[in-house]
C-alpha positions as CSV (number, residue, x, y, z in Angstrom):
1,X,-35.1,-6.0,23.7
2,X,-34.7,-2.6,25.4
3,X,-37.7,-0.6,26.3
4,X,-38.0,2.8,27.9
5,X,-40.6,3.2,30.7
6,X,-40.6,7.0,31.3
7,X,-36.9,7.7,32.0
8,X,-36.0,4.1,33.0
9,X,-34.7,1.7,30.4
10,X,-35.3,-2.0,30.9
11,X,-34.5,-5.2,29.0
12,X,-37.7,-7.2,28.3
13,X,-37.3,-10.7,27.0
14,X,-40.1,-11.4,24.4
15,X,-41.0,-14.5,22.5
16,X,-39.1,-13.2,19.6
17,X,-36.0,-12.6,21.6
18,X,-36.1,-16.1,23.1
19,X,-38.3,-18.4,21.1
20,X,-40.1,-21.6,22.3
21,X,-38.0,-23.6,19.8
22,X,-34.8,-22.2,21.3
23,X,-36.1,-23.0,24.8
24,X,-36.9,-26.6,23.9
25,X,-33.6,-27.1,22.3
26,X,-31.7,-25.7,25.3
27,X,-33.5,-28.0,27.8
28,X,-33.6,-31.0,25.5
29,X,-31.3,-33.0,27.8
30,X,-32.9,-31.8,31.0
31,X,-35.6,-33.5,33.1
32,X,-37.8,-31.0,34.8
33,X,-39.7,-32.0,38.0
34,X,-42.6,-29.9,39.2
35,X,-42.9,-30.3,43.0
36,X,-46.4,-29.6,44.2
37,X,-49.7,-29.7,42.4
38,X,-51.8,-27.1,44.1
39,X,-51.9,-23.4,43.1
40,X,-49.1,-22.9,40.5
41,X,-48.0,-26.5,39.9
42,X,-50.8,-27.7,37.6
43,X,-50.7,-24.7,35.2
44,X,-46.9,-24.7,34.9
45,X,-46.6,-28.4,34.6
46,X,-49.4,-28.8,32.0
47,X,-48.1,-25.9,29.9
48,X,-44.6,-27.4,29.9
49,X,-46.0,-30.8,28.9
50,X,-48.1,-29.3,26.1
51,X,-45.0,-27.4,24.9
52,X,-43.2,-30.8,24.6
53,X,-40.7,-30.4,27.4
54,X,-39.5,-33.4,29.4
55,X,-41.5,-32.8,32.6
56,X,-42.5,-35.0,35.5
57,X,-44.5,-34.2,38.7
58,X,-43.4,-34.9,42.3
59,X,-46.3,-35.0,44.8
60,X,-47.2,-36.5,48.1
61,X,-48.9,-39.8,47.5
62,X,-52.5,-40.4,48.6
63,X,-53.3,-36.7,48.7
64,X,-56.0,-34.7,46.9
65,X,-53.3,-33.1,44.7
66,X,-51.9,-36.6,43.8
67,X,-55.4,-37.6,42.6
68,X,-55.7,-34.3,40.7
69,X,-52.4,-35.1,38.9
70,X,-53.7,-38.5,37.9
71,X,-56.9,-36.9,36.5
72,X,-54.7,-34.6,34.5
73,X,-53.0,-37.5,32.8
74,X,-49.8,-37.8,34.8
75,X,-48.9,-41.5,35.1
76,X,-47.7,-43.1,38.3
77,X,-44.1,-44.3,38.2
78,X,-43.7,-42.8,34.6
79,X,-44.4,-39.1,34.9
80,X,-45.8,-38.9,38.5
81,X,-43.6,-39.8,41.5
82,X,-43.2,-39.1,45.2
83,X,-41.6,-35.8,46.0
84,X,-38.2,-37.5,46.9
85,X,-38.2,-39.7,43.7
86,X,-39.1,-36.7,41.6
87,X,-36.1,-34.7,42.9
88,X,-33.7,-37.6,42.5
89,X,-34.8,-38.3,38.9
90,X,-34.6,-34.7,37.6
91,X,-32.0,-32.1,36.7
92,X,-34.2,-29.1,37.3
93,X,-36.5,-29.0,40.3
94,X,-39.4,-26.5,40.2
95,X,-40.2,-25.9,43.9
96,X,-43.9,-24.9,43.6
97,X,-45.2,-26.1,47.0
98,X,-46.8,-23.4,49.2
99,X,-44.4,-21.4,51.3
100,X,-45.4,-23.5,54.3
101,X,-45.1,-26.7,52.2
102,X,-41.5,-25.7,51.2
103,X,-40.5,-25.2,54.8
104,X,-41.8,-28.7,55.7
105,X,-40.4,-30.5,52.7
106,X,-37.0,-28.9,52.3
107,X,-35.2,-31.0,55.1
108,X,-36.5,-34.2,53.3
109,X,-35.2,-33.3,49.8
110,X,-32.0,-31.2,50.2
111,X,-29.9,-34.4,50.2
112,X,-30.9,-35.1,46.6
113,X,-29.4,-31.9,45.1
114,X,-26.3,-33.2,43.4
115,X,-23.8,-30.8,41.7
116,X,-25.2,-28.8,38.7
117,X,-28.9,-29.3,39.4
118,X,-31.2,-26.4,39.0
119,X,-33.6,-25.2,41.7
120,X,-36.5,-23.1,40.4
121,X,-38.9,-21.0,42.4
122,X,-41.9,-18.9,41.4
123,X,-41.7,-16.8,44.6
124,X,-38.8,-15.3,46.5
125,X,-40.2,-16.0,49.9
126,X,-38.3,-19.1,50.9
127,X,-34.8,-17.7,50.2
128,X,-35.4,-14.1,51.1
129,X,-36.6,-15.0,54.5
130,X,-34.3,-18.1,54.9
131,X,-33.5,-17.3,58.6
132,X,-37.2,-17.9,59.2
133,X,-37.8,-20.7,56.6
134,X,-34.5,-22.5,57.2
135,X,-34.1,-23.1,53.5
136,X,-30.4,-23.1,53.2
137,X,-29.3,-24.1,49.7
138,X,-26.2,-25.9,48.4
139,X,-23.4,-23.8,46.8
140,X,-23.0,-26.1,43.7
141,X,-26.4,-25.7,42.1
142,X,-28.2,-23.1,39.9
143,X,-30.9,-21.2,41.7
144,X,-33.4,-19.1,39.7
145,X,-36.9,-17.8,39.6
146,X,-39.8,-17.2,37.2
147,X,-42.9,-15.6,38.7
148,X,-46.0,-15.4,36.5
149,X,-48.0,-12.2,37.4
150,X,-51.2,-14.0,38.0
151,X,-52.7,-17.2,39.3
152,X,-51.9,-20.7,38.0
153,X,-55.5,-20.9,36.8
154,X,-55.0,-17.8,34.7
155,X,-51.7,-19.0,33.4
156,X,-53.3,-22.2,32.1
157,X,-56.4,-20.5,30.8
158,X,-54.5,-17.9,28.8
159,X,-52.1,-20.5,27.5
160,X,-55.0,-22.5,26.1
161,X,-56.3,-19.3,24.5
162,X,-52.9,-18.8,22.8
163,X,-52.1,-15.8,25.0
164,X,-49.8,-15.6,28.1
165,X,-49.1,-13.9,31.4
166,X,-46.1,-11.5,31.9
167,X,-43.5,-13.0,34.3
168,X,-40.5,-11.8,36.2
169,X,-37.3,-13.7,36.4
170,X,-34.3,-13.6,38.7
171,X,-31.0,-15.4,39.1
172,X,-29.9,-16.1,42.7
173,X,-27.0,-18.4,42.0
174,X,-25.3,-19.3,38.7
175,X,-23.1,-22.3,39.4
176,X,-23.1,-23.8,35.9
177,X,-23.0,-20.6,33.9
178,X,-26.4,-21.5,32.3
179,X,-28.8,-20.4,35.0
180,X,-30.2,-17.5,33.0
181,X,-30.9,-19.6,29.9
182,X,-32.5,-22.3,32.2
183,X,-34.8,-19.6,33.7
184,X,-35.7,-18.0,30.3
185,X,-36.3,-21.5,28.8
186,X,-38.7,-22.5,31.5
187,X,-40.3,-19.0,31.5
188,X,-41.2,-19.4,27.8
189,X,-42.1,-23.1,28.3
190,X,-44.8,-22.2,31.0
191,X,-46.3,-19.7,28.6
192,X,-45.0,-16.3,29.6
193,X,-46.0,-13.5,27.3
194,X,-42.7,-11.7,28.2
195,X,-40.1,-11.8,31.0
196,X,-38.7,-8.8,33.0
197,X,-35.7,-9.0,35.4
198,X,-35.9,-8.7,39.1
199,X,-34.3,-10.2,42.3
200,X,-35.6,-12.7,44.7
201,X,-36.0,-10.0,47.4
202,X,-37.7,-7.5,45.1
203,X,-40.1,-10.2,43.8
204,X,-41.3,-11.1,47.3
205,X,-41.5,-7.6,48.5
206,X,-43.6,-6.5,45.5
207,X,-45.7,-9.7,45.6
208,X,-46.6,-9.5,49.3
209,X,-47.4,-5.8,49.0
210,X,-49.6,-6.4,45.9
211,X,-51.5,-9.3,47.5
212,X,-52.2,-7.3,50.6
213,X,-52.8,-4.2,48.6
214,X,-54.5,-3.5,45.2
215,X,-54.7,-7.1,44.1
216,X,-56.7,-8.6,46.9
217,X,-56.7,-7.0,50.4
218,X,-57.3,-3.4,49.4
219,X,-59.8,-4.2,46.6
220,X,-61.9,-6.3,48.9
221,X,-61.8,-3.5,51.5
222,X,-62.8,-0.9,48.9
223,X,-65.6,-3.1,47.6
224,X,-66.9,-3.7,51.1
225,X,-66.8,0.0,52.1
226,X,-68.6,1.3,49.0
227,X,-71.3,-1.5,49.1
228,X,-71.9,-0.8,52.8
229,X,-72.5,2.9,52.2
230,X,-74.8,2.4,49.2
231,X,-76.9,-0.1,51.1
232,X,-77.1,2.2,54.2
233,X,-78.4,4.9,51.9
234,X,-81.3,2.8,50.6
235,X,-79.8,1.2,47.5
236,X,-80.9,-2.4,46.7
237,X,-78.3,-5.2,46.9
238,X,-78.4,-5.7,43.1
239,X,-77.8,-2.0,42.5
240,X,-75.1,-1.7,45.1
241,X,-73.3,-4.8,43.8
242,X,-73.5,-3.7,40.1
243,X,-72.2,-0.3,40.9
244,X,-69.4,-1.6,43.1
245,X,-68.2,-4.9,41.5
246,X,-70.0,-6.0,38.3
247,X,-69.4,-2.8,36.3
248,X,-65.8,-2.7,37.3
249,X,-64.9,-6.3,36.6
250,X,-67.1,-7.0,33.6
251,X,-66.9,-3.7,31.7
252,X,-64.2,-1.3,32.9
253,X,-61.3,-3.6,33.9
254,X,-61.1,-5.4,30.5
255,X,-61.1,-2.0,28.8
256,X,-58.4,-0.6,31.1
257,X,-56.4,-3.7,30.5
258,X,-56.7,-3.2,26.8
259,X,-56.4,0.6,26.4
260,X,-55.3,2.1,29.7
261,X,-56.8,4.3,32.4
262,X,-56.2,7.5,30.4
263,X,-58.3,6.1,27.6
264,X,-61.0,5.2,30.0
265,X,-61.1,8.8,31.3
266,X,-61.4,10.1,27.8
267,X,-64.2,7.7,26.8
268,X,-66.7,8.0,29.6
269,X,-69.4,10.6,30.3
270,X,-68.3,14.1,31.2
271,X,-70.0,13.6,34.6
272,X,-68.0,10.4,35.3
273,X,-64.9,12.0,33.9
274,X,-65.1,15.1,36.1
275,X,-65.9,13.1,39.2
276,X,-63.1,10.6,38.7
277,X,-60.5,13.3,38.0
278,X,-61.6,15.3,41.1
279,X,-61.5,12.3,43.5
280,X,-58.6,10.0,42.4
281,X,-55.9,12.0,44.2
282,X,-57.9,12.0,47.4
283,X,-58.0,8.2,47.3
284,X,-54.3,8.2,46.5
285,X,-53.3,10.5,49.3
286,X,-55.4,8.6,51.9
287,X,-53.8,5.3,50.9
288,X,-50.1,6.3,50.6
289,X,-49.6,6.2,54.4
290,X,-51.2,2.7,54.5
291,X,-48.9,1.5,51.7
292,X,-45.8,3.0,53.4
293,X,-46.7,1.0,56.5
294,X,-47.5,-2.1,54.5
295,X,-44.2,-2.0,52.7
296,X,-42.3,-1.6,56.0
297,X,-44.1,-4.6,57.4
298,X,-43.2,-6.7,54.3
299,X,-39.5,-5.6,54.0
300,X,-38.9,-6.0,57.7
301,X,-39.9,-9.6,57.6
302,X,-42.7,-9.2,60.0
303,X,-45.4,-10.1,57.4
304,X,-43.4,-13.3,56.6
305,X,-43.1,-14.2,60.3
306,X,-46.9,-13.8,60.7
307,X,-47.5,-15.9,57.7
308,X,-45.2,-18.7,58.8
309,X,-46.6,-18.8,62.4
310,X,-50.1,-18.7,61.1
311,X,-49.7,-21.4,58.5
312,X,-47.8,-23.7,60.8
313,X,-50.7,-23.9,63.3
314,X,-52.6,-27.2,63.2
315,X,-56.0,-25.5,63.2
316,X,-55.0,-23.1,60.3
317,X,-57.3,-24.7,57.7
318,X,-60.2,-24.7,60.2
319,X,-59.7,-21.0,61.1
320,X,-59.3,-20.2,57.4
321,X,-62.7,-21.6,56.6
322,X,-64.2,-19.3,59.2
323,X,-62.5,-16.3,57.8
324,X,-63.5,-17.1,54.2
325,X,-67.1,-17.9,55.4
326,X,-67.4,-14.3,56.7
327,X,-66.7,-13.1,53.1
328,X,-68.7,-15.8,51.3
329,X,-71.8,-15.3,53.5
330,X,-71.7,-11.5,53.4
331,X,-74.6,-9.9,51.5
332,X,-72.1,-8.4,49.1
333,X,-70.8,-11.8,47.8
334,X,-74.2,-13.6,48.2
335,X,-75.5,-11.0,45.8
336,X,-72.5,-11.5,43.5
337,X,-73.3,-15.2,43.3
338,X,-76.8,-14.5,42.1
339,X,-75.6,-11.8,39.6
340,X,-73.0,-14.1,38.1
341,X,-75.7,-16.7,37.4
342,X,-77.7,-14.0,35.6
343,X,-74.9,-13.3,33.1
344,X,-75.8,-14.5,29.6
């Protein structure tokens, strides 16, 4: 279905355009293997299973993720296998290991990709930066991507509520002539609300920019800065947290998601309205140079290189705990923990 976004027309694939029934029928003779059971794996695998697709899980044995898969009802040697066995037994491999995990595992599984198999990603990192990841794929397979615009936890939660996350899709290599239908079928199977087209490169550039920007990095920086200034000017922790985080996440963001920012501006007090209208361009203009630099770092591959080098260090997990501890033990998020408990 064609939609116009301003002056740009895009094709959006909705559930009416490509139904779940059609998706199931198209993949009825395929065996899908979800590799990895960490961040995206569980949500996508469980949604496919609940939607009655023929799906198995490939995971490293005797790991925490293996145990989690067993708890979720996957059965060893029936629907749960080692990574190598999973690849060998399936016709479509959903490569949902972490970026670092993909780099480590690829040399062990590439031999199992026989002609006509499908290789699925939910992130363009591995192939876009293949000179760094060394993920060089065969010429005689389909390679495609579906990237839900949210966490695996959100994908599963919204699926169980009868809703869905929007997802992008991309075709990197169409060997069989059915790569797009394979992608759309799995996209609907995992619970996408709708699908919009991209490329592997654009997906990873936008994703890395978003994660470092408005989705996580910038928003934590903004929270931290506003909370700090309020506290330094004598406001209590509870007042500073409520004005910085709680009101935004619990009241405003759900309304913005439902009705848009323009509606929010029209439906707040005239004092808030005037202030927001006067200040938003100041924040935009201050941040544009930061985002220009961020996008350059992403598109040049330097951010990918930093990520690969950092994640490959033996002490990465130990250092990560220290970095997360700094956030967790800050007054801002200690206050948040108490406030969340007070919610009715």
